[in-house]
C-alpha positions as semicolon CSV with decimal commas, in nm:
position;residue;x (nm);y (nm);z (nm)
1;M;-2,852;0,354;-3,140
2;N;-2,603;0,452;-3,465
3;K;-2,198;0,386;-3,400
4;S;-2,100;0,702;-3,289
5;K;-2,342;0,732;-3,027
6;T;-2,214;0,439;-2,880
7;K;-1,841;0,507;-2,843
8;T;-1,855;0,855;-2,718
9;E;-2,072;0,662;-2,427
10;N;-1,809;0,396;-2,418
11;R;-1,505;0,655;-2,416
12;R;-1,695;0,796;-2,097
13;N;-1,567;0,494;-1,867
14;L;-1,193;0,508;-2,045
15;P;-0,933;0,751;-1,976
16;R;-0,903;1,067;-2,140
17;K;-0,601;0,924;-2,380
18;F;-0,436;1,299;-2,538
19;A;-0,454;1,437;-2,138
20;Y;-0,355;1,103;-1,989
21;W;-0,014;1,130;-2,243
22;F;0,035;1,515;-2,188
23;F;0,092;1,454;-1,843
24;F;0,266;1,116;-1,721
25;G;0,482;1,163;-2,053
26;L;0,541;1,431;-1,803
27;Y;0,571;1,316;-1,538
28;A;0,814;1,022;-1,735
29;L;1,068;1,281;-1,910
30;Y;1,106;1,385;-1,543
31;A;1,178;1,008;-1,370
32;K;1,370;0,963;-1,679
33;I;1,588;1,290;-1,546
34;F;1,559;1,257;-1,179
35;Y;1,544;0,847;-1,098
36;R;1,694;0,611;-1,172
37;I;1,428;0,330;-1,327
38;K;1,538;0,024;-1,587
39;K;1,189;-0,081;-1,684
40;D;1,140;-0,469;-1,922
41;N;0,820;-0,407;-2,054
42;S;0,818;-0,623;-2,362
43;V;0,614;-0,830;-2,254
44;L;0,307;-0,515;-2,334
45;K;0,396;-0,558;-2,725
46;K;0,207;-0,802;-2,717
47;Y;-0,134;-0,690;-2,569
48;K;-0,082;-0,387;-2,773
49;R;-0,405;-0,431;-2,838
50;I;-0,503;-0,648;-2,595
51;P;-0,735;-0,509;-2,289
52;H;-0,572;-0,676;-2,035
53;I;-0,514;-0,632;-1,637
54;V;-0,178;-0,550;-1,512
55;L;-0,080;-0,616;-1,086
56;S;0,179;-0,526;-0,966
57;N;0,316;-0,582;-0,590
58;H;0,369;-0,243;-0,411
59;G;0,709;-0,187;-0,238
60;G;0,720;0,186;-0,228
61;V;0,519;0,533;-0,164
62;N;0,601;0,670;-0,577
63;D;0,489;0,286;-0,727
64;V;0,184;0,402;-0,930
65;M;0,439;0,643;-1,089
66;Y;0,702;0,401;-1,145
67;L;0,438;0,184;-1,340
68;I;0,274;0,454;-1,559
69;K;0,680;0,529;-1,630
70;S;0,732;0,231;-1,755
71;A;0,432;0,103;-1,911
72;F;0,414;0,409;-2,132
73;P;0,280;0,538;-2,332
74;G;0,052;0,290;-2,262
75;V;-0,345;0,401;-2,133
76;Y;-0,464;0,272;-1,782
77;T;-0,675;0,326;-1,557
78;M;-0,547;0,279;-1,202
79;V;-0,714;0,149;-0,887
80;A;-0,680;0,352;-0,637
81;T;-0,797;0,366;-0,259
82;L;-1,038;0,698;-0,165
83;N;-0,807;0,798;0,183
84;M;-0,569;0,878;-0,108
85;K;-0,768;1,112;-0,278
86;R;-0,685;1,546;-0,248
87;N;-0,788;1,862;-0,333
88;G;-0,508;2,071;-0,539
89;M;-0,338;1,997;-0,860
90;L;-0,358;1,677;-0,835
91;D;-0,715;1,603;-0,788
92;F;-0,709;1,841;-1,100
93;M;-0,507;1,677;-1,335
94;L;-0,676;1,328;-1,225
95;K;-1,004;1,492;-1,327
96;L;-0,848;1,604;-1,670
97;T;-0,723;1,224;-1,754
98;R;-1,001;1,030;-1,598
99;N;-0,760;0,721;-1,549
100;V;-0,838;0,639;-1,158
101;V;-1,122;0,429;-1,028
102;W;-1,114;0,519;-0,639
103;R;-1,229;0,260;-0,379
104;R;-1,240;0,237;-0,006
105;Q;-0,927;0,054;0,113
106;F;-1,035;-0,337;0,264
107;S;-1,334;-0,357;0,182
108;M;-1,571;-0,462;-0,089
109;D;-1,688;-0,165;-0,322
110;I;-1,994;-0,203;-0,575
111;K;-1,938;0,131;-0,743
112;C;-1,573;0,024;-0,785
113;L;-1,652;-0,293;-0,950
114;R;-1,985;-0,180;-1,182
115;Q;-1,683;0,045;-1,306
116;L;-1,424;-0,147;-1,382
117;S;-1,635;-0,414;-1,530
118;E;-1,776;-0,146;-1,800
119;I;-1,420;-0,021;-1,800
120;A;-1,330;-0,382;-1,889
121;K;-1,631;-0,432;-2,165
122;N;-1,520;-0,091;-2,340
123;G;-1,176;-0,204;-2,436
124;G;-0,957;-0,037;-2,186
125;N;-0,675;-0,137;-1,943
126;I;-0,665;-0,160;-1,601
127;A;-0,311;-0,173;-1,296
128;L;-0,393;-0,221;-0,944
129;F;-0,188;-0,317;-0,655
130;P;-0,352;-0,646;-0,487
131;E;-0,194;-0,605;-0,214
132;G;-0,433;-0,303;-0,078
133;R;-0,150;-0,103;0,063
134;T;0,208;-0,035;0,064
135;S;0,490;-0,302;0,200
136;I;0,584;-0,171;0,609
137;A;0,914;-0,362;0,645
138;G;1,005;-0,431;0,304
139;R;0,830;-0,764;0,260
140;E;0,502;-0,860;0,094
141;T;0,208;-0,735;0,252
142;L;-0,107;-0,990;0,300
143;I;-0,308;-1,040;-0,104
144;Q;-0,654;-1,153;-0,003
145;P;-0,824;-1,398;-0,207
146;S;-1,073;-1,160;-0,340
147;I;-0,837;-1,088;-0,584
148;V;-0,882;-1,384;-0,786
149;K;-1,274;-1,285;-0,767
150;L;-1,227;-1,002;-0,952
151;I;-0,965;-1,135;-1,200
152;K;-1,303;-1,366;-1,317
153;F;-1,520;-1,140;-1,318
154;L;-1,379;-0,909;-1,536
155;K;-1,214;-1,172;-1,767
156;L;-0,926;-1,009;-1,925
157;P;-0,542;-1,120;-1,962
158;V;-0,282;-1,090;-1,684
159;I;0,051;-0,938;-1,660
160;G;0,208;-0,865;-1,379
161;A;0,455;-0,627;-1,277
162;R;0,725;-0,692;-1,022
163;M;0,932;-0,421;-0,867
164;E;1,243;-0,357;-0,690
165;G;1,415;-0,079;-0,505
166;N;1,061;0,065;-0,530
167;Y;1,063;0,045;-0,130
168;M;1,458;0,127;-0,125
169;A;1,342;0,437;-0,267
170;I;1,202;0,610;-0,005
171;P;1,004;0,328;0,217
172;R;0,676;0,447;0,351
173;W;0,797;0,533;0,650
174;A;1,066;0,773;0,578
175;N;1,125;1,106;0,591
176;A;1,333;1,153;0,302
177;Q;1,393;1,016;-0,011
178;R;1,714;0,739;-0,147
179;S;1,902;0,788;-0,429
180;G;1,928;0,432;-0,609
181;L;1,783;0,184;-0,921
182;V;1,410;0,080;-0,901
183;N;1,404;-0,227;-1,169
184;V;1,107;-0,261;-1,321
185;K;1,019;-0,644;-1,516
186;F;0,669;-0,716;-1,667
187;F;0,551;-1,070;-1,751
188;E;0,299;-1,264;-1,850
189;L;0,104;-1,415;-1,564
190;F;-0,248;-1,531;-1,696
191;T;-0,444;-1,522;-2,005
192;A;-0,749;-1,515;-2,108
193;E;-0,753;-1,889;-2,165
194;E;-0,679;-1,945;-1,801
195;V;-0,816;-1,708;-1,610
196;E;-1,186;-1,911;-1,765
197;K;-1,018;-2,264;-1,677
198;T;-0,756;-2,206;-1,383
199;D;-0,892;-2,321;-1,084
200;A;-0,944;-2,024;-0,825
201;D;-0,724;-2,142;-0,524
202;E;-0,443;-2,225;-0,792
203;M;-0,426;-1,833;-0,929
204;Y;-0,421;-1,735;-0,554
205;K;-0,115;-1,897;-0,459
206;K;0,060;-1,831;-0,848
207;I;-0,014;-1,441;-0,725
208;V;0,079;-1,428;-0,371
209;S;0,411;-1,707;-0,482
210;E;0,521;-1,457;-0,799
211;F;0,493;-1,134;-0,580
212;K;0,681;-1,300;-0,277
213;Y;0,978;-1,020;-0,233
214;D;1,196;-0,877;0,035
215;E;1,372;-0,558;-0,062
216;Y;1,642;-0,540;0,163
217;K;1,797;-0,923;0,126
218;T;1,735;-0,828;-0,324
219;A;1,973;-0,506;-0,208
220;Y;2,245;-0,644;-0,008
221;D;2,269;-0,965;-0,282
222;N;2,279;-0,722;-0,598
223;N;2,511;-0,444;-0,480
224;R;2,284;-0,167;-0,445
225;K;2,277;0,129;-0,247
226;Y;2,017;0,360;-0,206
227;K;2,210;0,705;0,015
228;G;2,005;0,958;0,124
229;V;1,993;1,174;0,428
230;L;1,770;1,087;0,728
231;V;1,807;0,809;0,636
232;A;1,689;0,585;1,018
233;E;1,442;0,897;1,075
234;G;1,028;0,796;1,094
235;L;1,181;0,361;1,159
236;Q;1,117;0,425;1,483
237;N;0,707;0,442;1,390
238;V;0,776;0,067;1,290
239;L;1,019;-0,048;1,486
240;Y;0,892;0,069;1,823
241;R;1,002;-0,228;2,069
242;C;1,306;-0,287;2,141
243;P;1,376;-0,654;2,092
244;G;1,730;-0,524;2,393
245;C;1,558;-0,455;2,706
246;Q;1,178;-0,566;2,520
247;K;1,080;-0,236;2,580
248;D;0,718;-0,017;2,384
249;Y;0,775;0,303;2,257
250;V;1,154;0,341;2,373
251;T;1,298;0,365;2,067
252;A;1,411;0,716;1,865
253;T;1,617;0,801;1,543
254;E;1,868;1,087;1,416
255;D;2,004;1,111;1,092
256;N;2,068;0,787;0,964
257;K;2,122;0,643;1,413
258;L;1,863;0,422;1,559
259;Y;1,890;0,428;1,907
260;C;1,642;0,271;2,244
261;K;1,630;0,513;2,499
262;E;1,612;0,288;2,785
263;C;1,842;0,042;2,704
264;G;2,141;0,251;2,483
265;Y;2,185;0,001;2,243
266;S;2,212;0,196;1,874
267;T;2,307;0,155;1,520
268;I;2,361;0,238;1,221
269;I;2,170;0,253;0,883
270;D;2,391;0,222;0,622
271;D;2,329;0,203;0,244
272;Y;2,208;-0,082;0,260
273;G;1,868;-0,033;0,473
274;R;2,100;-0,301;0,773
275;F;2,212;-0,268;1,070
276;S;2,562;-0,175;1,129
277;N;2,529;-0,342;1,524
278;P;2,292;-0,579;1,455
279;L;2,102;-0,707;1,733
280;T;2,042;-1,132;1,721
281;D;1,651;-1,160;1,721
282;A;1,668;-0,840;1,455
283;P;1,946;-0,848;1,295
284;T;1,790;-0,678;0,930
285;I;1,448;-0,444;0,985
286;P;1,231;-0,678;0,847
287;D;1,334;-0,925;1,136
288;W;1,243;-0,677;1,338
289;Y;0,904;-0,630;1,218
290;D;0,825;-0,939;1,243
291;Y;0,946;-1,036;1,649
292;E;0,683;-0,731;1,690
293;R;0,447;-0,969;1,523
294;E;0,562;-1,253;1,651
295;V;0,586;-1,084;2,065
296;L;0,188;-0,958;2,019
297;K;0,115;-1,329;1,878
298;K;0,185;-1,480;2,194
299;E;0,086;-1,168;2,431
300;I;-0,303;-1,237;2,204
301;G;-0,273;-1,626;2,250
302;S;-0,242;-1,617;2,631
303;K;-0,506;-1,414;2,700
304;K;-0,921;-1,441;2,682
305;D;-0,976;-1,163;2,777
306;F;-0,737;-0,926;2,524
307;S;-0,812;-0,594;2,424
308;F;-0,569;-0,282;2,304
309;T;-0,661;0,142;2,332
310;V;-0,505;0,420;2,195
311;E;-0,583;0,715;2,282
312;G;-0,617;1,038;2,095
313;T;-0,822;1,324;1,849
314;L;-1,035;1,274;1,610
315;Q;-1,133;1,450;1,261
316;V;-1,471;1,332;1,058
317;S;-1,559;1,413;0,741
318;K;-1,801;1,267;0,457
319;A;-1,688;0,953;0,244
320;E;-1,590;1,110;-0,001
321;D;-1,555;1,526;0,041
322;F;-1,205;1,535;0,265
323;N;-1,349;1,858;0,471
324;F;-1,303;1,713;0,782
325;T;-1,356;1,804;1,163
326;D;-1,210;1,833;1,493
327;K;-1,399;1,609;1,723
328;G;-1,179;1,649;2,096
329;K;-1,076;1,320;2,257
330;V;-1,083;1,034;2,210
331;T;-1,001;0,650;2,215
332;L;-1,004;0,364;1,984
333;S;-0,967;0,020;2,128
334;I;-0,964;-0,326;1,926
335;D;-1,021;-0,708;2,046
336;K;-1,111;-1,025;1,988
337;N;-1,513;-0,846;1,868
338;G;-1,414;-0,590;1,712
339;I;-1,297;-0,187;1,710
340;V;-1,490;0,090;1,915
341;C;-1,412;0,486;1,908
342;K;-1,574;0,698;2,132
343;N;-1,589;0,984;2,409
344;E;-1,864;0,988;2,642
345;N;-2,055;0,833;2,326
346;I;-1,976;0,569;2,137
347;I;-1,930;0,746;1,725
348;F;-1,828;0,471;1,600
349;E;-1,811;0,031;1,630
350;Q;-1,724;-0,246;1,413
351;N;-1,655;-0,615;1,343
352;I;-1,367;-0,672;1,340
353;K;-1,382;-0,964;1,027
354;Q;-1,428;-0,552;0,855
355;N;-1,060;-0,508;0,924
356;P;-0,759;-0,738;0,746
357;A;-0,536;-0,491;0,812
358;V;-0,588;-0,081;0,936
359;M;-0,541;0,215;0,687
360;F;-0,249;0,427;0,835
361;K;-0,028;0,682;0,763
362;D;0,307;0,611;1,012
363;N;0,335;0,957;1,135
364;Q;0,054;1,055;1,182
365;F;-0,340;0,864;1,227
366;I;-0,525;0,560;1,224
367;A;-0,851;0,538;0,906
368;F;-1,154;0,408;0,924
369;Y;-1,490;0,411;0,664
370;D;-1,861;0,345;0,712
371;D;-2,141;0,406;0,451
372;E;-2,098;0,792;0,507
373;N;-1,833;0,953;0,680
374;M;-1,394;0,900;0,732
375;Y;-1,260;0,898;1,006
376;K;-0,921;0,953;1,134
377;I;-0,805;0,921;1,490
378;F;-0,415;1,083;1,540
379;P;-0,280;0,885;1,832
380;D;-0,085;1,096;2,100
381;N;0,149;0,867;2,111
382;K;0,217;0,850;1,708
383;Q;0,457;0,521;1,821
384;T;0,113;0,284;1,903
385;I;0,004;0,311;1,516
386;I;0,184;0,024;1,346
387;K;0,097;-0,161;1,703
388;F;-0,263;-0,171;1,682
389;D;-0,229;-0,277;1,355
390;L;-0,025;-0,543;1,407
391;I;-0,266;-0,590;1,595
392;C;-0,580;-0,581;1,393
393;Q;-0,393;-0,821;1,072
394;L;-0,249;-1,112;1,411
395;L;-0,722;-1,088;1,531
396;N;-0,772;-1,181;1,173
397;S;-0,572;-1,421;1,152
């Protein structure tokens, strides 16, 4: 095989540099004008011509763009969950840049592994978020130990990217963005030699340690304010249980106010994301979220036959075409054995270990895959989504 043909085949697996620089260069300019992004990417100069992996924490919904902008003009293939794939302008742009490898969230995706292997062999850079999904309440989420297997499989040096303020700028539950600083710092995590020689458990502990964060504490301790409108709206879908009256699905929001419809508790969310009138059992948003987790943990532990059921409407699509069809009313149940979606018949069922956590959009749907299809369940009560996810996490812990 001649050299020119080999180079052409290698490039087929890598991003198109000029399309990448054009589209993301425009975004970098846009971000510079409209966002406050402070970056320290000096370590990337050392790896300018050395293929590598970037691992980043995943606090906010704009993290991919913050990362690309901060690493620009470096070219990266991003690993993204298939449920984020969309038609339209974004899909058109990504087909031109060819810088995304799609994977099924919380699952071993052989096709994804093969693509990443080819990119690594052909000298490309890879960027991914080991938490697998954005933070729910401003603290780190579970990192699967399989990330170490992937790193050792690819045999590339690893750069860490630590973001601060990315969650505060737009939490995943929020209806509007806030104005404030996003800080991105790159650092050396593992050299190629360390990837080869370091024990897997030791590598995993270091990754987990490096990506611990508390966005609300960081903002307050560093006097970083995040100003906006409607800053509480959407939060009721995360903080669904009132610690005051101990009841579920009684919280509501209006502009910057969170309140309980049952007992009358009310608080304002300030520019640090903190409560003006904190409850003893839940002085901050992540503490309130942890309180809900502890309540469920005790309930699950006290009941041998624990189960939880959500009623809603189902939409189904082939796994990768996103042409959803309405399938009517269903129930979605979870217990210690697994997850079952059914109407008069069982539509799908999965072992609980297939789902270490749940794919969801906070105020809309819960999603699942099987070998052929993607299923979206739109609960009648949107406040049950976070509760369902917490139960799934606890049954897997």
